C-alpha positions as CSV (number, residue, x, y, z in Angstrom):
1,M,16.6,4.2,-11.2
2,T,15.1,0.7,-10.9
3,L,11.9,0.3,-9.2
4,D,10.2,-2.7,-7.7
5,I,6.1,-2.6,-7.3
6,I,5.0,-5.0,-4.5
7,I,1.6,-6.5,-3.7
8,P,0.4,-8.1,-0.9
9,T,-2.8,-10.0,-2.4
10,L,-5.1,-12.4,-0.5
11,N,-8.4,-13.5,-2.6
12,E,-7.8,-10.4,-4.8
13,G,-7.9,-12.1,-7.9
14,E,-10.3,-9.8,-9.5
15,N,-8.8,-6.9,-8.1
16,L,-5.8,-7.8,-10.2
17,K,-7.4,-8.7,-14.0
18,V,-7.9,-4.5,-13.4
19,L,-4.2,-3.5,-11.6
20,L,-2.0,-5.9,-13.6
21,P,-3.1,-5.3,-17.2
22,F,-2.8,-1.7,-16.3
23,L,0.5,-1.6,-14.2
24,T,2.2,-3.3,-17.6
25,Q,0.6,-1.4,-19.6
26,N,2.9,1.4,-17.8
27,L,5.9,-0.4,-17.3
28,N,9.8,0.1,-18.5
29,S,12.9,-1.8,-18.2
30,K,13.8,-0.4,-15.2
31,T,10.3,-1.6,-13.7
32,R,9.3,-4.8,-11.9
33,V,6.1,-6.4,-10.6
34,I,6.6,-8.6,-7.3
35,V,2.7,-10.6,-6.4
36,V,2.9,-11.7,-2.9
37,D,0.3,-13.8,-2.4
38,G,-1.1,-15.6,0.9
39,S,-1.1,-19.4,1.1
40,K,-4.5,-19.4,2.0
41,S,-5.8,-17.7,-1.2
42,M,-8.1,-19.4,-3.1
43,D,-8.0,-17.9,-6.5
44,N,-6.6,-17.4,-9.6
45,A,-3.3,-14.8,-8.8
46,M,-1.0,-17.2,-9.9
47,E,-2.5,-17.8,-13.0
48,L,-2.9,-14.2,-13.7
49,C,1.0,-13.5,-13.0
50,R,2.0,-15.8,-15.6
51,E,-0.5,-14.4,-18.4
52,Y,1.0,-10.5,-17.5
53,D,4.5,-12.0,-17.1
54,V,5.1,-10.4,-13.4
55,T,6.8,-12.3,-10.7
56,Y,4.6,-14.3,-8.3
57,M,5.5,-15.2,-4.8
58,E,3.7,-17.3,-2.3
59,S,3.9,-16.1,1.4
60,D,3.7,-19.0,4.0
61,I,2.0,-17.0,6.8
62,C,-1.4,-14.1,5.2
63,Q,0.1,-10.9,6.9
64,R,0.6,-7.5,5.0
65,S,3.5,-7.1,6.5
66,V,5.2,-10.5,6.6
67,Q,4.2,-10.6,2.9
68,M,5.5,-7.0,2.1
69,N,8.8,-8.1,3.8
70,L,9.3,-11.3,1.8
71,G,8.6,-9.5,-2.1
72,V,11.5,-6.8,-1.0
73,N,13.9,-9.5,0.2
74,D,13.3,-10.8,-3.8
75,S,14.2,-7.3,-5.1
76,K,17.3,-5.8,-5.9
77,A,15.9,-2.4,-7.4
78,D,17.0,1.3,-5.8
79,V,13.0,1.9,-4.9
80,I,10.2,0.2,-3.6
81,L,6.8,0.8,-4.3
82,F,3.9,-0.7,-2.1
83,V,0.3,-1.3,-3.8
84,H,-2.3,-2.7,-2.6
85,A,-4.3,-5.0,-5.3
86,D,-7.5,-2.6,-5.0
87,V,-5.7,0.8,-5.7
88,K,-3.8,2.1,-8.8
89,P,-1.1,4.4,-8.7
90,P,-1.2,7.0,-11.5
91,S,0.1,5.8,-14.9
92,D,3.2,7.6,-15.0
93,F,4.0,6.3,-11.5
94,Y,7.5,6.0,-12.4
95,R,8.6,9.6,-13.6
96,L,6.5,10.8,-11.1
97,I,8.5,9.0,-8.0
98,K,12.0,9.5,-9.9
99,S,11.6,12.9,-10.3
100,E,11.2,13.2,-6.2
101,I,13.7,10.8,-6.1
102,D,15.9,13.1,-8.1
103,R,15.3,15.6,-5.7
104,G,16.0,13.9,-2.4
105,R,13.0,12.5,-1.2
106,A,14.0,9.1,-0.2
107,A,10.1,8.4,0.3
108,G,6.8,9.3,0.1
109,M,3.4,8.4,-1.8
110,F,0.4,10.0,-3.1
111,A,-2.9,11.3,-2.8
112,Y,-5.4,9.4,-3.9
113,R,-9.2,9.7,-5.1
114,F,-12.5,7.2,-4.4
115,D,-13.7,5.5,-7.6
116,S,-16.7,7.1,-6.4
117,R,-19.0,10.1,-7.0
118,S,-19.6,9.7,-3.3
119,L,-19.0,13.4,-2.0
120,L,-18.5,12.3,1.4
121,L,-15.5,10.1,-0.1
122,Q,-14.6,13.3,-2.2
123,I,-14.2,15.4,0.9
124,N,-12.3,12.3,2.4
125,A,-9.6,11.9,-0.4
126,Y,-9.1,15.3,-0.6
127,F,-7.0,15.6,2.4
128,T,-4.9,13.2,1.2
129,R,-2.8,15.7,-0.7
130,F,-2.2,17.1,3.1
131,D,0.8,15.8,5.6
132,G,-1.0,15.3,8.3
133,L,-1.9,12.9,11.5
134,F,-3.6,10.2,9.3
135,T,-1.0,10.3,6.6
136,G,0.6,7.1,5.7
137,G,-2.0,4.7,5.0
138,G,-1.6,1.8,3.2
139,D,-3.8,3.3,0.0
140,Q,-1.4,5.8,-0.6
141,C,1.0,3.6,-2.1
142,L,4.5,4.3,-0.4
143,F,7.3,4.0,-1.8
144,V,11.1,4.1,-0.6
145,E,14.3,4.0,-1.3
146,R,15.3,0.3,-0.6
147,K,18.4,1.3,1.4
148,V,16.3,3.3,4.0
149,F,13.9,0.8,4.0
150,N,16.1,-1.8,5.1
151,D,17.4,0.3,7.7
152,L,14.7,1.5,9.4
153,G,14.2,-2.6,9.8
154,K,11.6,-3.1,7.0
155,F,8.2,-3.6,8.1
156,D,7.4,-4.8,11.8
157,N,6.2,-8.6,11.7
158,D,4.3,-8.0,15.1
159,Y,2.0,-5.6,13.4
160,V,-0.8,-7.1,11.9
161,I,-2.4,-4.3,11.0
162,M,-1.2,-0.5,11.2
163,E,2.0,-1.7,9.9
164,D,1.9,1.1,7.3
165,F,1.4,4.0,9.8
166,D,4.0,2.3,12.0
167,F,6.9,2.6,9.5
168,W,5.5,6.2,8.3
169,R,6.2,7.3,11.9
170,R,9.3,5.4,11.4
171,I,10.2,7.5,8.7
172,K,9.2,10.5,10.5
173,N,11.1,10.1,13.4
174,S,13.9,9.5,11.8
175,N,14.1,13.0,9.8
176,I,13.6,11.2,6.3
177,P,13.5,13.3,3.3
178,Y,9.8,12.5,2.1
179,T,7.1,14.1,0.1
180,I,3.4,13.5,-0.5
181,I,2.5,13.5,-4.8
182,K,-0.6,15.5,-5.6
183,E,-1.5,13.1,-8.7
184,R,-3.5,11.5,-7.2
185,A,-4.0,7.5,-6.8
186,T,-6.9,6.0,-7.4
187,V,-8.8,3.5,-4.6
188,S,-11.4,1.0,-4.6
189,A,-14.3,2.7,-2.1
190,R,-15.9,-1.1,-2.1
191,K,-15.3,-0.9,1.8
192,Y,-17.4,1.6,2.1
193,D,-20.1,-0.1,-0.3
194,N,-20.0,-3.4,2.0
195,N,-20.5,-0.8,5.1
196,S,-21.8,2.4,6.1
197,Y,-19.9,5.8,5.3
198,L,-19.6,6.5,9.2
199,R,-18.8,2.7,9.9
200,V,-16.0,2.7,8.3
201,N,-14.8,6.4,9.0
202,L,-15.6,5.6,13.2
203,L,-13.7,2.1,13.0
204,N,-10.6,3.7,11.1
205,L,-10.3,6.3,13.5
206,I,-10.9,3.9,16.3
207,S,-8.2,1.6,15.1
208,F,-5.9,4.4,14.4
209,L,-6.5,6.0,18.3
210,R,-5.4,2.9,19.6
211,F,-2.3,2.3,17.5
212,R,-1.1,5.6,19.0
213,L,-2.3,4.4,22.4
214,N,0.0,1.6,21.6
215,V,-3.0,-1.0,22.2
216,P,-1.5,-4.4,20.8
217,A,-2.2,-4.7,17.0
218,L,-3.7,-8.0,17.3
219,E,-6.4,-6.5,19.6
220,I,-6.6,-3.8,17.1
221,R,-7.3,-5.9,14.2
222,D,-9.7,-7.8,16.2
223,S,-11.6,-5.4,16.6
224,Y,-11.8,-3.9,13.0
225,Q,-12.8,-7.7,11.3
226,K,-15.6,-7.7,14.4
227,W,-17.3,-4.7,12.9
228,L,-16.0,-4.9,9.6
229,N,-17.6,-6.5,6.7
């Protein structure tokens, strides 16, 4: 199995300083990292990619769905793993994903924990090991066979937010066999540090419900960004 890791970024240089060495220490000859940076980035992402010998691409449009699709277009791997810059998958991610692919699971994601000792965040994270209504967020590091990704139409670029939930919904509706790996990714708690626990969870809930009610993604994004620091 060959695996490409696609990381959409925009001014994520500080997080890439942590993520890229972590990934490169755990790569093998069948794994490649592709960083797709937004053209409005004002950081040193390109230099960091050169330092750690990973592929750097620049997207004219600063939008995760567009950036991740661009990365897939450059990929020739059997399986794609999508990782946010402030998330670290388990160190043995390749073995874990290959094991599930070999079992016939064409897609999946990881449970996660936060890099925080907050009891409330630990409770939040606990439920990511289960398949429920809120499963499918980008922090869970979606992986999918490249053929399945293309067959399902890739990420929908009309989704300027919630693109991950939309794609996961299509996986479920298409009866694609999937899994949630219990070994946990590590997610930055920075959003909660910069806001309150209540505000973030309330905004997440409202945004998800509006997504389910088919409110235009642009409206959801604008409202979300208005209330979140």
